[in-house]
C-alpha positions in Angstrom: 95.7 84.7 98.0 95.8 83.1 101.4 95.1 79.4 102.1 91.6 80.2 103.1 90.8 81.7 99.7 90.7 85.3 101.0 92.7 88.0 99.1 95.7 89.3 101.0 95.6 93.1 101.3 97.8 95.2 99.1 99.6 98.0 100.9 99.6 101.2 98.8 101.5 104.4 98.9 99.4 106.8 96.8 101.6 109.6 95.8 100.9 112.8 93.9 103.7 114.0 91.7 106.0 116.8 92.9 105.4 120.4 92.0 105.5 122.0 88.6 105.5 125.7 87.7 101.9 125.3 86.6 100.9 124.0 90.0 102.3 127.1 91.5 100.5 129.3 89.0 97.2 127.3 89.4 97.2 126.5 85.7 95.3 123.5 84.6 97.6 120.8 83.3 95.4 117.8 82.5 97.2 115.7 79.8 99.7 118.4 78.9 103.2 117.1 79.7 104.6 119.7 82.1 107.9 119.0 83.8 108.8 119.4 87.5 110.2 122.8 88.5 113.2 123.2 90.9 111.0 122.9 94.0 109.4 119.8 92.5 112.7 118.1 91.9 113.7 118.9 95.6 110.3 117.5 96.7 110.8 114.3 94.7 114.2 113.8 96.3 112.8 114.3 99.8 109.9 111.9 99.0 112.3 109.3 97.7 114.5 109.5 100.8 111.4 109.2 103.1 110.3 106.0 101.3 113.7 104.4 100.8 113.1 101.8 103.6 109.3 101.4 103.2 109.6 98.0 101.7 108.1 99.0 98.3 108.0 96.1 95.9 106.9 98.0 92.8 106.3 101.6 91.6 103.5 102.2 89.1 103.2 105.6 87.6 101.3 107.8 85.2 103.4 108.2 82.0 103.2 112.0 82.2 106.6 113.7 82.8 105.7 115.2 86.2 104.6 111.9 87.6 107.3 109.8 85.9 110.1 112.0 87.2 108.7 111.7 90.7 108.3 107.9 90.3 111.8 107.5 89.0 113.2 109.1 92.1 111.2 106.8 94.3 112.1 103.7 92.3 115.8 104.5 92.5 115.7 105.1 96.2 113.8 101.8 96.9 115.4 99.7 94.2 111.9 98.8 93.1 111.0 98.2 89.4 109.0 101.0 87.7 106.1 100.5 85.4 104.2 103.2 83.5 100.4 103.1 83.1 98.5 105.6 81.1 95.3 104.8 83.1 96.8 106.8 86.0 96.9 110.0 84.0 95.2 113.1 85.3 91.8 113.9 84.0 91.7 115.2 80.5 90.5 118.8 80.6 90.3 119.5 76.9 90.0 123.2 76.1 90.6 124.1 79.8 94.2 122.8 79.6 96.9 125.5 79.8 94.6 128.1 81.4 94.3 129.4 84.9 91.1 129.0 86.9 90.4 132.7 86.4 90.9 132.5 82.7 88.5 129.6 82.5 85.9 131.5 84.5 86.3 134.6 82.2 86.0 132.6 79.0 83.3 130.0 79.9 81.5 131.2 83.1 78.7 128.6 82.8 81.1 125.7 82.2 83.3 126.9 85.0 80.4 126.8 87.4 79.5 123.3 86.4 83.1 122.3 86.9 83.1 123.9 90.4 79.8 122.1 91.2 81.5 118.8 90.3 78.7 117.7 88.1 79.5 114.0 87.3 78.3 114.2 83.7 80.2 117.4 82.9 83.3 117.4 80.8 85.0 120.4 79.1 85.0 120.3 75.3 87.6 117.7 74.2 88.0 116.5 77.8 86.7 113.7 80.1 83.4 113.7 82.0 84.0 113.5 85.8 82.2 110.2 86.1 84.2 108.6 83.3 87.5 109.8 84.8 86.4 108.5 88.2 85.6 105.1 86.7 89.0 105.0 84.9 90.9 105.8 88.0 89.2 103.2 90.3 89.3 100.4 87.7 93.0 101.0 87.1 93.9 101.2 90.8 91.9 98.1 91.7 93.4 96.1 88.8 96.9 97.1 89.8 96.3 96.3 93.5 94.6 93.0 92.6 97.6 92.0 90.5 100.0 92.6 93.4 97.9 91.3 96.3 100.0 90.9 99.5 102.7 93.2 98.3 103.5 96.9 98.9 103.3 99.2 95.9 103.6 102.9 95.2 101.1 104.5 92.8 102.4 107.8 91.5 99.7 109.9 89.9 97.9 113.2 90.0 95.7 115.2 92.2 92.5 114.2 90.5 93.4 110.5 90.7 94.2 110.7 94.4 90.9 112.6 94.9 89.1 109.6 93.5 91.0 107.1 95.7 90.3 109.1 98.8 86.6 109.3 98.0 86.5 105.6 97.4 88.4 104.8 100.7 86.2 107.0 103.0 82.9 106.8 101.1 82.5 110.4 99.9 80.2 111.0 97.0 81.8 112.1 93.7 79.9 115.4 93.6 80.7 116.4 97.2 83.0 119.4 97.8 86.6 118.5 98.6 87.7 119.2 102.2 91.0 117.3 102.2 94.4 118.3 101.0 96.1 116.8 97.9 99.7 118.0 98.5 102.4 117.7 95.9 104.8 114.9 97.0 102.7 114.1 100.1 102.6 110.5 101.3 99.2 108.9 101.4 98.6 105.3 102.7 95.8 103.0 101.6 94.9 99.3 101.9 93.2 97.4 99.2 91.5 94.3 100.5 89.8 92.7 97.6 86.5 94.6 97.7 87.8 98.2 97.9 90.1 100.6 99.6 90.5 101.7 103.2 92.3 104.8 104.4 95.4 104.3 106.6 96.9 107.8 106.5 96.6 111.0 104.4 98.8 114.0 103.4 101.9 113.1 105.4 104.3 116.0 104.6 106.8 115.6 107.4 109.6 114.8 104.9 109.0 118.2 103.2 109.3 120.1 106.4 113.0 119.0 106.9 115.4 121.3 105.2 114.7 124.2 102.9 113.1 124.1 99.4 114.9 126.1 96.7 113.7 129.7 96.2 
């Protein structure tokens, strides 16, 4: 906190984990612990190299393997300590987990439609309601940012988590259709200023354009 009592902004790199085979197959992962594939490991290395001199003081990651492996690469490149936080996990999708979008539509057409409509009160059987997931993500991100005010941190999480942060930063309703990218291993930049988030930059993938990913 500054001398005038105002909260110093926290600079945030909001990072989605690198690719898994299930990302490529459009299979719902949720809380299932799916590892990075070969392309994902390459992406994580490129991401880490791009952030090596970014002045990151701390890396905080979801504990799921795909996020943790991405975060470990960033932490090693930046020499920043790494902390795991289960609150940064992807949304729990219950009975949807492990299935493709097409399989979900075929098994539960009505539920699939409610999911596509982004109904805040809907959650698959055994999973989280969207509004509960959204609250979890924002409470976690705000608490982490507040605890490290004035510093630069990397939050390594999942597409759903980053979607919540983007909406909070630009003021998009929870039920509104998504029109922005959530690329694996993309660099997204936010500021937390004590009362919320502002957007600095989104979906920077320049580091993934250099060199060739494995086949």
